[in-house]
N, C-alpha and C positions, 0 to 999 in steps of 0.2 A: 800679506799673506796670511788666511787662515790654516788652521791645523787639516785640515783636510784637501784644503789645495796643496800642503806641500806633503801631505801623502800621496796624493795623486800623481802629482810629480815623481815620486819613487815608483809607486806602481808602472806609471808609461813608462820608462826609464828603464825598469825591468824586463816587459814586455817586449818594448825595444829590442835591447840587448837577446832574450831567447828566440825571437822573430830572425834575429839576424845572423845567430849560429846556427840555427833552423836553414836557412838560407844559403849559407855559405856551404856547409854540408851539402846538402842537394846539390849545389853548382860544384863542389870538389868531383861528388861521387861523376857528375855530369861528363867533366874532366876523363875521366880514367876510363869511364865507357868510349867516349871521344878517341881518346890515345889508342884504346885495344883495337875500337873499330877502323882509326886511318893507317894502325898499322898492316890490318886486315887487307884494306881496299889495295895497301900498294904493296901488299908480298911481303911486307919485312919480316923478320923471323924476330923470335919474342924474346929473344938472347941482345937484339940491337933496343928494345926499349923497355928492357927487364928494370935499369935502375932508376929513370925517372918516372914510373912508372909505379916502382915502391918510393919514392919519395914524395908522391901524389895521395898515396895510400896510409904516408906517415902522415902527412897531412891531417887527411879524415879522421885517423886516430887522436890527434892531437885538437881539433875540431871538438870531436867527440866528448875529448876530457873538459876539455872549454864548457861547453854544454850542461855537464854532468856537474861541474861548479857553482856555472848560474845556478841548475835545479836546487842547489844543496844552498846558496844564499837565501834563493827565493823561502824555502823553508825556513832557515834563521830569521828572515825579516818577517816571516810572520808569526814566527814566537814571539820577538822581540814585539810587535805590535800589539801583540795579547797578552803579553805582559806589564807593556805600560800602560794599560788600559784603555785603548783605543776601540776595544771592539772588534764584530768582523769588519773585514773591508773585504770585500769580492767582487770588484769591481775588476773586470779583464775582458779579452778578445774570447777566452775558453771557458766553459768547462773546468772545475776542479775541484781533485775531493777536499770534503771538510778538515780533514784531519791527514798529514804526510806521513805516509805509510811506505816501509823499503818493498812491499808487493807488490806486485803488477796490477794498473786497473782491474783488470778481470777476475782478478781471485779475491778481491778484496771484500767485506764482507759489505752489506748495505743496511743498515737500523733506520728504522721511521724513529723521527725526534719531532717533541709538541715543540712548538716556535710561539 
């Protein structure tokens, strides 16, 4: 296996992990929504499902923390990639910023670069 295949393998697993976490967050949020709708449809008091709903929301928070850690991992892999001299490797399913920035995407300045 050549270097590009190895790098592509790591990138593929990274993107799959990011997508899996996004999907899990979406699914957990749907669970909470369904729990609330079911309680309402059954005319059950909010007190009855409070603990289970809180646990589901706790799971969403944990998934959010996991996603944040994977995004940080992505940033570190990008630094390692460049530090090792492999150049720019921007393959992936979505647009990515040129440089990792802690500001929200909408507030990042846009600069033209000569290629």
